[in-house]
N, C-alpha and C positions, 0 to 999 in steps of 0.2 A: 457658495460656499463661504467663501473666505471673507463676503460681507457679513454672513451670519455669525462667523467666528468672532469677528471683531465685534459685533454687538451683544454677545454675550458672555465673552472673557473680560475680567475685570480689566479696568484702564491703568491700573498699578499692580504689581505684586509686591506685598511685603515679607518678609522673611527676617525671622528673629534667630540670633546665633547668641553665643557665649556673653559679647559685650556689645556688639554691634547689631543693629535693624539695618536690612538691605531694601530700598524701595527701588523698584523698576518700573521706570515708564514703559506702558504697555499696550501702544498703539503703532505696531510697526510699519501697519500698510501705508500709515500718515507720518512717518517718521515720528512718532512720539509726540505728534503737536498737541499741546495743552487744551483742552475744553474744559467747560465748568465742572463736568463731572470727576476729572481727572485732578483739578486743582481742589474741589473739595476732600476729594478720598487722601491726597497728600497733607492737607490739614487735619484730617481725622487721624492719620497714622502720626503726626507729628504729636498730637495731644497724647497720643498712647506711649510714645517714645518719650516725652518730657517727663511723666507722670512715673516711668519704670526706672528705677534706680540701678536697676542691672543692666539697663542699655545704656553704654557710654557714649557711644558716637554712631552716625548715620552714614550710610554709602548709597548715592544714587547711582544710576546705570539707566540705559536703555537697551528695550528689547529690540532683536533682530541685528542686522549686520550693517546697516546704513548709518547710524547715526544714534547720538543720545535723545536731542529734541530738535526739530527745525525751527521751533517757534508756537507761537499761539494760533487758535484755528481761526486764522483771520477771514477765511470765507464765511464762517458763521456769525462774524462780528459785522462783516460787510452786508450779510443778508438782512440781519437786524436791523441794519441802517435802512437798508433798502425798503423794508417791511413798515418802517418810520416807528419802530420798536427801538429806538435810542437808549430808552432807560435799561433794557436787556443786554444790550452793546456796552453801555457803561459798567452795568452791574458785571459783566464777565471781566473787563480791564479792572475794575476797583478790587475784586476778590483776587485776581492774579497778582496785583500790586500787594496788596495785604500778605500774599503768601510769601512772594519774594522778601519783602521786608519781615518778615518773621524767620525766615532763613538766617537772614543777615543778622537778626539778633536772637538767635536760637541760642541756649545755654549750654549745647553740647557740639563738639567738632563735627563738621561735614567734611566728607569726602564724595567728590564727584569725578566718574570717570567719562571724560569728553571724548570719547572713542568716535570718530567720523562726525558728521554733520551735528554742528552746534550754535543754534544762531537765534536771534531775538529772544522770543521767551525762555528759549533753552537756555541762553547766556544769563538770562533774569534768575534762574535756578542755580545755574553751575557758578554765577560770580559770586554768590554766599559762600561756595566751600571755602575752608581752609586749607586745603589740599584739592586743586583742581589740576588734574591731570590730563594731559594731551598725549595722544600717540602719533605716528607719522599718518596716520589717515585722518587726524583730527582737520575739520574745515570750520572755522570760526569766522562769524562776519554778522553787522548788522546792517541788512540791506532794506530796511523798512523805507527811506526816503524813494525807492525805487517802484513802490506801491502805493505813494501818496501819503505815507504814515511816517513816523519818526523813532528814533531809537529809545524806547521807553523803560520799562523795567528797571528804572534807578540809574540808567547807564550815563546820564548826562552828569551826574555826581559821582559815582564810583570808579570812572573810568580816570579820573583825575589822579585817585590815589592809587591807581595800578600803572599807568601807562607811563610812559617817556614825554618830555615835553612836546606838544605838538597834536601825538596820537589821538588824544580824546576827540579833537576837531575833525583831524584826517580820518579816522576809522568811523565818527560818527556820520559825517556828510557823504563820504563816498562809498560807504559799504566795501572797503577793501578786504578780501578775503585772507585771512590767516592759516596757512596751512602747515600743520605739524610743528616743527620747533619755533617756526615765526610765532606761532600763538604765544609761546614762552617768553621770545624775544621781545614782544609787545606789552607783556604784563599781562594778558587775558587771563593764561595758566600757570600754574605756577612751579609744573614739573613736567618731563617729557618719559615718556614710558614706551618700549617697543610694544606693541599690540599684541605678540606672540607671547609676552609675559604677563599679561593681564589675568590669565585665568591663575596664575600662580600666585599673584599680588592678592586676587580675591580669597584664595583659600588661606592664606596667611590672615588676612582681617577676619574671616569667619572663625577661624580657630583661636583668635586672640583672646585671651583670658586674665589678663593684667589688669589692673586697679589705675586708672587715669586720674588724673589730677579732676577736681571738680571745677578749677578754672579753665574755661574754655581753650585760653591760649596757651597754658602750660600743657594741656592735655592734649592740643595739637603738636606741640614739640615732640612730646611721647610717642605718639604716633608716627611723625616722622621718623625718629631713631630706627623704629621698627621696619619702615620701608625704604629708607636710602639706597639699600644696595640695588632698587630696582630703577633708578632714574639714570636716565642718560643726560649726560653733561655736555652735549654735543649740541649748541645753541650757539650757531656762526652769528657774529655781531655783523651791523651794517651801518657803520658810521656815517658812510655818505649821505645815504636813505634817512638817517636820523637828522641829520643837517639839514636838509633838505624838508623835511614833515615842520621841523621847528620855525623854517624861514617863512615858510609860505601859510602854517597853518596855526600855529601858537598864538593865543589872546586875540586872535582875529575876531572883530564884531560885525563885519559886513559881509555878506555874500558876494555882492557886488566888486568888492576891492579884490577878494580872494579870485574871483573868474579874471578880474582884471591884471592881476600880477601873474596868474598863470598864462595869460596871453602873451606877457611880455617876460616869459620865464627866460633865465639865462643860464641856469645849472639844472642838471639834470632833466634836458629837454624832453627826452621820452617820457618821464615820469610825469612831467607838466601836461604834454599833450593828452597824454591818456587819462589823466585825471580831469581835465577840462570837459572832455568828450562825456566822461561819466558823469561829472556832476552836471552836465546839459539835459542827459536825458531824464532825469530826475524830477519829480514834482518840485516846481520852484517854491511854492509854498512849503511844502514839508521839509525843503532844505533850508528854508528862513526860519521856521519853527524849530528845527534841530538847533541851529547856532544860536539860536534866543535862547533856548533852555539851557546851552553848553555854557554862556555868559551867565545867566540867572543861576544856576544849580552849583556852580565850582566852589569848592570849599564849603557847602553847608551840608547840614546833617541829612541822612537818607531820609528822614521821616519829613522834612522839607521837600527833599528831590521828587519823592513819590507824589506828595501833594501836586507839586507842579507838572508831572507827568499827567496826573488826573484831569488837571485844568486843560493841559495842551491837548489830551485825548478829544476831551467834549469840543473842542474849538476843531480839530482835525474830522471828527466823525460827523460834524455839520457841513464840511466842506465837500464839494464835488470831488476833488481830487481822488479821496480814499475808495470810494465805489470805483470810480473810473480806473483806479490802478489797480486793482483787484481783478477787475474784468479784463483788463488789455493783459497783465502779466500771468495771472493764474487760471482763468475762466476761458475766454474765449483764446486766450494767448495770441493775439494778433499784433503784440509786442508794439502797439500803436497808440498809446493814452493820450487823449486830448486834454491836456492840462488846464486849468482856468486860475489864475491867467498862465500864458503860455512861456513867459520869461522870467527869470529873477528882478530883471529891472522893473518888472510892472507888479511886482508883488507889493510894494508900498509899506506902509507901518500895519504890523500884525496888534490886534487887541485881544491879545492871551489873557491880562488880567492877573499876572503869574504872583 
């Protein structure tokens, strides 16, 4: 019955209010993961919002109680690769990237409620929001290297604009999970809101009937003034972790060098040990691709970043680690992927042609 309901219900729910259009990702049984139908439905909704002068801003949220969006439909992409339908796999990613870029360049303000799990492609959508609201239940991460992929959806570019020094490399390589206030501290979310206050916040936005500036940045400031009393300013700093991340990750261009420095770590030893083992369990090729993209995309325009993502995706889809990672982590769940090659030292030069 639940599977039938998922097939018959729309992948997104679009509601129009006085000045706001609400887009709810509506695949709760799979944590609202993005498939091609959903991507196209969102794109169509954006066409209508952009053309409607009465609609002045957009609110994104996720159906269900578990999260906003867990990412893209990686099983579908892996299946397409296994069936030698690489153009289909590439098409899914290309349309996903086009949608994410469109959101970053959209003329009207975007608000995203990242309540619960917000990862991978879910962060691709949410990262474009002018107001990205986290709650104490928010869990943000980019765990792609664990399944033999890389943090895509423009992350290797936009993280440098959002995050403190060293965090783009640290978050992209290790899949470190940011919970609640930590998502704000690291720059991924813009504000923290108690989850119990979200219904009231949504009601305020639905009833908003003022006239916003036509300039997206100015309109965002006006919306910020409407919502400011909902925000929780208790964001604990972590200066020692910031120093450690900057020391061991900022500007690095060699994964081997990072691993060696973690082996010889003299500060924050517990952090070093944990991160060393976390990196060691990931696809060596995917980790190397990730660092190459970070170095290539830092400071570039998002259009160039997404183009580089697509080139890197073609490389990864043709590599055995992606299908193997999805098998081991998500399908068979034996948690024992056989990476090719098995160590970062064996990866050698990558021919990404970025």
